[in-house]
N, C-alpha and C positions, 0 to 999 in steps of 0.2 A: 540596836548595835551602837556602841560608843565610837565616836569618830576620832580618828588619829589627829593629834594636834602638833603642828610644827613649832619648834622652839624659836623664839626671837630673843635678841639681846635685851636685857632689862637693866635699868639703872637702879640705884639705891636712893630712897628718899633722904635728902640731906638732914643731918641732925639739927635740932634747935640750937640757936646761938644768940649772940648779942653783938652790937656795933656801937661805935661812938659817933655822935654828931649827925650821921646820915642813916636813914632806914634801909637803903638798898645800894650800898657801895659795890663797885665792881669786884667780883670774886666771891661775894656772899654765897655760901652753899655750893660754890663751884661754878656759878653763873657769871659770865662777864657782862651780859647785856640785860637791861631792865627797861620796860616800857609800861605805859598806861597807868599812871598813878591815881589812886583813890584814897580819900582820907576823911575820917569823921572824928569829932571830939565827944567824949562821954561826960556824964554829969559830974564826975570827980576830977575832970581834967585829962583823963587818959586819952591819948591819941591812938587811933587804930588806922593803919595805912596798909594798902594792898597794891600789888603790881604784878605784871607778867614777868616771870623769870624766863628770859629768852635764850639762855645758855650761850650759844655761839652763833646766833643769827640775828638779823634784822627782820626776817620775814614774819608775816602775820599768820603763822601756822607751822606745823611740823614739830610737835613735841614740847610746846610751851607749857609751863605750869604756873600756879599762883602762889606767891609768897606774901605772907602777912607779917607786918612788924608793928610793935606797940611801944609807946613811950609814956612813962608816968612823970616825966620831968621836962615837959615842953620841948622834947626833941634833943636833949643833951645825950641821952642813951636810949637804945632801942633793943628790943628782944624779938627775934623773928622765928617763924615756923612756916614750913611749906604746907599750907592749908589744903590746897588742891594739887594732887600729884598722882600721876599714873606711871610714868617712867618707861613705857614701851620704847624699844630701840635705843635705850640709854639716855643719859642727860646731855644730849647733843641734838642738833637739828636732824630730822629725818622726814622726808616727804610722806613716809608711810606711817608716821606716828600720830596718835591722838593729840588733842590740843585744847588746853584751857586758855581763854583770852578775854580781855576787856572786863576787869572786875569793877563792880559798882557796890558801894556800901550805903547802908541806911541804919541809923541808930534810933532805937525806941526810947521812950522816957524811962523804962526800967533798965536801960543799958544793954538790952539785947541788940546784937549787931547782926544784920542780915547782909549776906554777900551774894550777889547775882553775877554769874559769869556766863559766857558762851562756852559750850563744849562741842568740839568737832570730833567725830570718830576718825579712826585711822585713815589718813590720806585725803581728808576733806579740809578745804580752806577756801577763802575768797581771794586772798592776795598772796603774792610770793609764789614760790615753786610748790605745786600741789599735784596730787593724783587726780582729783576730780572736784568740780564745783558741787556745792550742796544740791541734793535732789529736792524738787518741789513737792514733797509730801510732809505731812505733820510728824510722822514717826510713831503715831499712836493709833490704836483702833477706836471704834465708836464708843467703847466703854472707857477710854482713857488709858488703856494698857499699852505698855511699850511693845511695839512690834518687832519681831525677830525673823530671820531667815536661816535656813540650814543650807542654802545654796552657795555660800561663800561671800565674804565681805566685799569682794571686788567684782562681783557678778552683776553687770548692768541689767541683766534680765532676771534677777533674783525675785522669787515670790515670797512675800512676807506673810507666811501662813502659820506662824507661831507667835506667842506673846508671853510676856512676863507677868506672872500673878504672884505677888509677894516674893518668896524665894524660889518659886516653882516655874519652870518653863512648861507651857501647854501648847498643844496643837490647835488647829482651827476648830476642832470639835470639842475642845475643852479637856482633852485627855492629858494627863501628866506625862512628861517625858522623864522616864526613869533614869537614874544614875547621875543626873545633873542638878545642882542647886546654885543659887545666886545670892550673894550677901548684899547688905544695904549699899555698898559702894560699887555694885555691878561686877564684882569679881566672880568668876565662874569656877565651880568646883565639880570635879568628876570623881564620883564615889568618895567624896570627902577630901580629895586632894586638890589644892588650888592649881589651875591650869591656864587661865587666861582671864580676860575681862571682855564684857560685851562690846566695848568700844575699841578693842584691839584688832589688828589685821589678821591674827591667827585664830580668832575665836570660831568654834564650830557653830555657834549661834550668834548672828551679827545683827546690830541695829540698822535701821534705815540710814543711809549715808547722807545725812542732812545736819543742820545745826540744831543744837538743843540749848535751852535755858536751864542752868544748873544752880540751884539755890542751896546754900548752907547757912547756918547761924551759929553764933557764939553767945553763950550766957555767962561767960567768965572774962569778959572784956578783951576778947581777942586771943586768949591763951590757947584755947582748943576750939575745934569746930565740929559741928554735928555731921551725921550722915546726910547725904544730899537728897534733894527732891528735884525731879525733872518737871518743869512747869509746862503744861500743854497749852501754849498760847498761840502757836503758829496756825495759820489757816492753810488749807490744802493747796492754794495756788501760789503761795509765797515761796520764793526761793529760800529766804531766811527770815527769821525774826530775831534781831540782835539787840543786846542791851546797850544803852547809852552809857559808856563808862563814866564813873565818878558822879553820876547824876541823881542817885537815889535820895530819898528822904522819908521820914515818918511825920505825918501831919499832927497838928495839935489835937485832933480827934483820934489819933492812934492808927490811921490808915497808912500802910506801907505802900510806897509809890516808887516805881522804877520806870524811867523813860525807856522805851524800846523803839525799834524802827524796822520796817520791812524793806527789802531790797529786791527789785526786779530789774533785770538788765534793760528791758524795753520801757518800763514805766518809771524807774527811778527809785528814790528813797522817800519814805514818809514816816513821820514820828507818831507814836501813840503812847499811852500810859498803861502800864501793867500795875494793878493794885490789889491789895488784900485788906479786908475789913475785920478779919478774924485771926490776926497774928500769924498769917502765912499758911493757914489751913487750906483755904480756897482762894483762887485768883480770878480776876476779871480783867478785861482789856478794853480800853475805850476805842472808838472809831479813830481812824488816822486823821491827822492834819494834812489835808490834800491841797490847800490853796497854793502852796509852793513847795519845791523840793526841800526836804528837811530830814535830818538823820540824828546824829548823836546830840543829845539834849541834856540840859540841866534844869531843875525845877525848884521853885520857891513857893511858899504859901502866902497868899494875900490876906489882908485883915478880914475879908468877907468869906474866907474859906476856899475861894477859887485858887487854882494853881497857875502860876505864870511860868511858861516854858520858853527858855532861850535855846536856840538850836543852830546846829551847823547848817549852812545854806550856801548859795552860790551867787550872792549879791554884793560881796565886798563890804558889807556893813552888818551890824548887829541887828537881829530881828527877834521879836518874841510874839507869842500868842497865849491867850488865857484859855484854860480848860475847866469847865464845870462838869466834874465826873458824875455827879448825881443826875444831871440832865443829859449827859453825854454830848455836850455841845462845845465847839471851839469858837473862839472869837476870830475876827479878822486878824491877819498878821500885821504887826506894827513895825515900821522901819524907824529905828532910833536915830539914824544919821551918824552913828558912831562908826568910824572907819576901822575895820578889823580884817584879819585874814579869816574870812567866813567859812572857808572850806577845811575846817579842822574842829576838833572838840574844844569845848570851853567849860568853865566852872562858874557856878553862881552861888552866892551866899547872901542871905538876908541877915544883915548885921543886927546885933541885939540893941545897940544904941540908936537913937533917932537924931536927926538934924533939926535945926531951928524950925519951929512951926509944927513939931511932932511928926515930921516926915520920915518915913522908913527909908533906910539906906540899903541898896543892893550893890554888892561888889561882884564884878565880873573879871575873871582872869582869862586871857587869851593872847595870841600873837596879833600884832597890829599890821604885820606885813612890811615889806621893804620901805624904809623911810617912814614907818608908822602911818602909811597912806592907804592901807587896806589892800586886799587881794582876794581873788576867788580861786587861787591855785592851791593845790594840795602838795606842791613840790616843797622840798625842804628849804630851798632858797627863799621861799615866801613865808615859811613858818619861822618868823623872826620878830624882833622888836617886842618882846613880852611886856604886857601892860596889865595893871589892875585898874579898871574903870569904876566909877561910882555913879549910880543913878538914884535919884530921889523920887520916892513915890508921892504922887499928889494925893490930896484929900478929897478928890472928886470921886464920883461913882465908878469911873473906869480905872482909878489909880494910875492915871497917866504919869509919865516919867519925864524928868528933866535930867540932863547929864552934865556933870561937872566938866568945865573946859580943860582941866588938867587931869592927868592920869599918873599913877605910880609906875615908874619904869622899873622893870625887873632886869637886873643885870645878869644876863646869862653867862655862865662861865665859858669863854671861848675854847673850843676844842682844838687840839693840834691838827693842823691840816694834813691830810693824807691824799694820795691820788684818788680822784673821783669823789672826794668829800664835798659836802654841800654847805660847809661852814661859811657863814656870811659875816666877815669881820666888822662891817659897818653897823650891824644891828645885833648880832648874837643870836644863835639858834634858840627857839622857844616853840614848843609844840603843846602836847596834852598837859593838863594841869588839874589840880584840885585844891580848893580853899577850905579852911576850917578856922573858926574863931576860938581862940584860947580863952581860958576862964577869966583872965584879967583884962580882956578886951583887945589884946593884941591879935594879929591875924597871921596864921601859918599858911604857907604855900608850898606845895609839892609839885614839881614840874620837870618835864623833859628838857634838858639843857644842851644836849648834843646828840647828833646822829652821825655814825661813821658809815656812809655808803648804804647800799641796799643789796646785801648778799649774805653769804654764810662763810664762816672761817675766821682766821686771825685778822684782826684789824677792822672788823665790822661789828656794829652794835649800837646801842643807845645807853644813855645814862640819865639818872634822875637826881635832882637836888632838892633838899628841904631848906627853907629859910623862913624867917619871921619878920613882920613889920609891926612896930609898936603902934599903939593907939595914937600917940602924939605924932608919929611920922605920917600916919594916914590923915589925921586932921590937918596937918600943915600942908601936905601934898594936895589935898582936895579943897583947902580953904573952908573947912567945915569945923563945927564944934559938936561932938557927939554927946548927947544927953542920955542919962539913964544907964 
């Protein structure tokens, strides 16, 4: 018997378009608010950037989608597309809507771009107004098939005794459920008619209400994006396994790497690395870095092939640890002594040029906190004083780092203060960011430059700014001469 499906309000995917100067200006596609920038540069100089389209909200959930914008002229003009879009409950905030959040990009040598996001089914989120926290199940059966229930998406006692097998829904015994099919984007069809999506609130067959890792790729430099793959990386006891936004990379050996982190209310947050050695066909996950609390991370490749991971922490300074993926080992965490707001995302870039003595140069973008004196607070008032720091890799076995005494100050555009705003005029708001090196050696920065409160509706939201720093500006600021 085919189940009756309630109608929900649906939005329309915004048409592709173009912008001048900025990839995500307010109003693009009808969205006023944009958060969580990610950016990579391809071999011909094309920039591909991604962000959350938050529509009319600040919240980390409730109907967010992913917009991708690309530029072939170093950011003078941009062309955008809504790469991840579901649209349940319209293009506005709804606590009952599904949610894409926290994009991370990685570009391969052949210019294939991989994008990993978190996907929450209807009503699920960690922050902001939400129906329910993610459930501590993987969402997959022992064979890696997506689990489903016919008991209702909001049923806390639901039994997940169905699963998705290609385009077919099957019961626990493997019998095909007649009348229903599912397309590669998890849209559900009833006798050939599109009726819902497995991640919607009105679906007759619903996924486990937990967080999912949603991977897509582009083989035409960000113009179009593939059907998704859900990566089964979460362990059964984890509340969530989330991507570290803007932190992905592809190693010199072709391994795709995305930092991810687990979250447990009682245990905290711990970073690990999700990686694929076969162009995204299969995925493995390292053990977690458990020496200290760590979450959103960015990764670079060291000359010996190990990966250096810089991560969000609660120590009011910049820390890193090295990971040998082959051996599955983490080094001890290293305190750099660089004062930062450590309780926010950061971006890391291994610059192509070297400093005197053939020393590699690592650039880090992050807020430095009030008075640039560091902070371990996640409040907007402490996400300020944006800086780019430069660390030099030593030629010793551990590639120990020394940090330049000066940093490049990022002038964040002051927002017009409104009641309840967290704008800090002495330092300027600066939060999540993403660095990319342009083809001529200049450096591009995409960063959150304002937050308007923490709510939904008129007057609330985030904005993102793109700007560049010339190679000469960076050399002068750091007192370095880049070679090569």
